[in-house]
C-alpha positions in Angstrom: 0.0 0.0 0.0 1.1 3.5 -0.7 1.5 6.2 1.9 0.8 9.9 1.1 0.5 13.1 3.1 -2.7 15.1 2.8 -2.2 18.8 3.5 -5.3 21.0 4.1 -5.5 24.7 4.7 -8.7 26.7 4.7 -11.0 29.0 6.6 -12.0 27.4 9.9 -15.6 26.0 10.2 -17.4 23.4 12.1 -17.1 19.8 10.9 -14.0 20.1 8.7 -12.2 17.1 10.2 -15.3 14.9 9.7 -15.7 16.0 6.1 -12.1 15.3 5.3 -11.9 12.0 7.1 -15.3 10.9 5.7 -14.0 11.5 2.2 -10.9 9.5 3.0 -13.0 6.7 4.3 -15.2 6.6 1.2 -12.0 6.1 -0.8 -10.8 3.3 1.6 -7.9 5.4 2.8 -6.6 4.6 6.3 -5.6 7.6 8.4 -2.3 6.6 10.1 -1.6 10.0 11.8 -3.4 13.3 11.9 -2.5 16.7 13.3 -4.7 19.8 13.1 -4.7 23.4 14.3 -7.2 26.2 14.2 -6.0 29.7 14.6 -8.4 31.8 16.6 -7.1 35.2 15.7 -7.9 34.8 12.0 -10.1 31.6 11.9 -7.7 29.6 9.7 -7.6 25.8 9.8 -4.5 23.6 9.1 -4.4 19.8 9.0 -1.7 17.2 8.1 -2.9 13.7 7.6 -0.7 10.6 6.8 -2.8 8.3 4.7 -2.4 4.7 3.5 -4.2 3.1 0.6 -4.8 3.3 -3.2 -4.1 6.7 -4.6 -4.8 5.9 -8.3 -7.7 8.5 -8.2 -5.7 11.1 -6.3 -7.0 14.0 -8.4 -10.6 12.9 -7.7 -9.9 12.6 -4.0 -8.4 16.1 -3.8 -11.3 17.5 -5.8 -13.9 15.9 -3.5 -12.2 17.1 -0.4 -11.9 20.6 -1.7 -15.6 20.7 -2.8 -16.6 20.0 0.9 -14.4 22.8 2.3 -14.8 26.6 2.4 -14.1 28.5 -0.7 -10.4 29.0 -1.4 -9.2 25.8 0.4 -5.8 24.5 -0.4 -5.6 20.7 -0.6 -2.6 18.6 -1.8 -1.4 15.0 -1.6 2.4 14.5 -1.4 4.0 11.2 -2.2 7.1 11.8 0.0 9.5 11.7 -2.9 13.1 12.9 -2.4 13.4 16.6 -2.9 16.2 18.5 -4.6 18.2 21.0 -2.6 20.5 23.8 -3.7 22.8 25.1 -1.0 24.3 28.6 -0.9 27.5 29.1 1.2 30.3 31.5 2.0 33.2 30.2 4.1 31.9 28.4 7.1 31.7 24.6 6.6 29.7 23.3 9.6 26.1 23.7 8.3 27.0 22.5 4.7 28.9 19.6 6.2 26.0 18.5 8.3 23.6 18.6 5.3 26.0 16.8 3.0 26.6 14.0 5.6 22.9 13.5 6.3 22.0 13.5 2.6 24.8 11.0 2.0 23.8 8.7 4.8 20.1 8.8 3.9 19.0 10.6 7.0 17.8 13.5 4.9 15.0 12.8 2.4 16.6 15.0 -0.3 19.5 15.1 -2.7 21.9 18.1 -2.6 22.2 18.8 -6.4 24.4 21.8 -6.3 26.4 24.0 -3.9 26.9 27.7 -4.9 29.5 29.8 -3.1 30.7 33.4 -3.2 34.2 32.2 -2.1 36.1 29.0 -3.2 36.6 27.8 0.4 34.0 25.0 0.4 34.6 23.6 -3.1 36.7 20.7 -1.8 34.1 19.7 0.8 31.3 19.7 -1.7 33.3 17.7 -4.2 34.2 15.1 -1.6 30.5 14.2 -1.7 30.4 14.4 -5.5 28.2 17.5 -5.4 28.8 20.1 -8.1 30.2 23.4 -6.8 29.9 26.8 -8.6 31.5 29.9 -7.3 30.8 33.6 -8.1 33.3 35.5 -6.1 32.2 38.8 -4.5 35.3 40.5 -5.8 34.7 39.4 -9.4 31.2 40.7 -10.0 29.2 43.8 -9.3 26.5 43.0 -6.7 23.6 42.9 -9.2 25.4 40.8 -11.8 26.5 38.4 -9.1 22.9 37.9 -8.0 21.8 37.2 -11.6 24.6 34.6 -12.0 23.5 32.9 -8.7 19.8 32.9 -9.7 20.7 31.4 -13.1 22.8 28.7 -11.4 19.9 27.9 -9.0 17.3 27.8 -11.7 19.5 25.5 -13.9 19.3 22.7 -11.3 15.6 23.1 -10.6 15.7 22.7 -6.8 12.6 22.3 -4.6 14.3 24.4 -1.9 17.3 26.7 -1.7 19.2 26.5 1.7 21.2 29.5 2.8 23.8 27.6 4.9 25.7 30.6 6.3 25.5 32.5 3.0 26.9 35.8 4.2 25.2 38.1 1.7 22.1 40.2 2.1 19.8 39.2 -0.8 18.1 41.9 -2.8 14.2 42.2 -2.9 14.5 41.3 -6.6 16.3 38.0 -5.8 13.9 37.1 -3.0 10.8 37.8 -5.1 12.2 35.6 -7.9 11.2 32.6 -5.7 7.9 31.8 -4.1 7.6 32.2 -0.3 8.7 29.1 1.4 11.4 28.1 -1.2 14.3 30.0 0.5 15.4 28.8 4.0 18.0 30.6 6.0 19.9 29.8 9.2 20.6 32.8 11.3 23.3 32.6 14.0 21.1 34.1 16.7 17.9 33.5 18.6 15.7 35.9 16.7 14.5 38.6 17.2 17.5 39.3 19.3 20.8 40.3 17.6 19.6 40.6 14.1 22.0 41.6 11.3 25.8 41.3 11.4 28.1 40.1 14.2 25.5 38.5 16.4 28.1 36.8 18.6 29.9 40.1 19.2 26.5 41.7 20.1 25.8 38.8 22.4 29.2 39.2 24.1 28.8 42.9 24.7 25.4 42.3 26.3 26.8 39.5 28.5 24.1 37.1 27.5 23.6 33.7 29.4 22.2 31.9 26.4 22.9 31.9 22.7 20.9 30.3 20.0 20.1 29.9 16.3 17.0 30.4 14.2 16.0 28.8 10.9 13.4 30.8 9.0 11.9 31.3 5.5 13.4 34.3 3.7 11.4 37.4 3.0 12.1 41.0 2.0 12.4 41.9 5.7 16.0 41.0 6.8 15.9 38.1 9.4 12.2 38.6 10.0 10.7 35.8 7.8 8.4 33.1 9.3 10.4 31.0 11.9 10.6 27.3 11.4 12.9 26.1 14.2 14.9 27.6 17.1 17.1 26.4 19.9 19.5 27.7 22.6 22.4 26.7 24.7 23.7 28.1 28.0 26.9 30.2 28.1 28.7 32.2 30.8 31.1 35.1 31.4 34.1 33.0 30.4 33.0 33.0 26.7 34.6 35.6 24.4 33.1 36.3 20.9 35.3 33.5 19.4 34.2 30.8 21.8 30.6 32.0 21.6 30.8 31.5 17.8 32.3 28.0 18.2 29.6 27.0 20.6 27.0 28.5 18.4 28.1 26.4 15.4 26.7 23.2 17.0 23.3 24.9 17.5 23.2 26.3 14.0 23.8 23.0 12.2 21.3 21.2 14.5 18.6 23.9 14.1 19.0 24.0 10.3 18.9 20.3 9.9 15.7 20.0 12.0 14.1 22.8 10.1 15.0 21.3 6.7 13.7 17.9 7.8 10.4 19.4 8.9 9.9 21.2 5.6 10.8 18.0 3.7 8.3 16.1 5.8 5.5 18.6 4.9 5.2 19.5 8.6 5.3 23.3 8.1 2.5 25.6 7.0 3.2 29.3 6.4 0.7 31.3 8.3 1.2 35.0 7.6 4.6 35.9 9.1 4.4 32.8 11.4 4.4 29.1 10.9 2.3 26.2 12.0 4.7 23.3 12.6 3.4 19.8 13.3 
């Protein structure tokens, strides 16, 4: 039997769960797991259902479910296929290395099809895993031309998601709008909304913080303010200088990014305005 994930998003109303599961029952689909959430502030409904059965009439199933829901409902069935990832990097290896290793070992339901850098530092790491690496050095291109080159390189490999794994360039609104919301995922080396922008560990040091963290979020026009997917923190103390804070933060960054990417790949994340619903 096949397994698929049914994703439903619509205006909230009474009886939605019953209507969806009744349709599944009529098509002899077994509900293995189900998570749902209703947002009270704007009356939005979200549901993720893991189904098992015969999906030869998947288009008909989707149409029937949509016909029983409020107007404008979004309904999809995902077959859990391996996704394609393109990773943007600068010089720090820890986040890229974690993604490459997990993809290589099968712990990530995705293939990294290309790594694009604005420095050559991580070419050798990418090529150790037989992943193509393209580089467009900051010094070799005017800013706008460099972005065009990067966009062309991304589009040429047709990725499902683009991961900014410590890509230390601020993306222009033109670049961001070239991709649909939810396609660009960034790891920020801080527990947002604290210490946004550059040198977060130096900012944390000057404030004498007792915890540091990392935030994975979708990218929007507003710098470091996109919908948050995953966050975590670790404890630090007065003995940490900016360098040791950064080293400690690397472990959190790679862990948070990996968890966020896995949740997106598993269809556990709905974008809800400038927030997320994560199952």
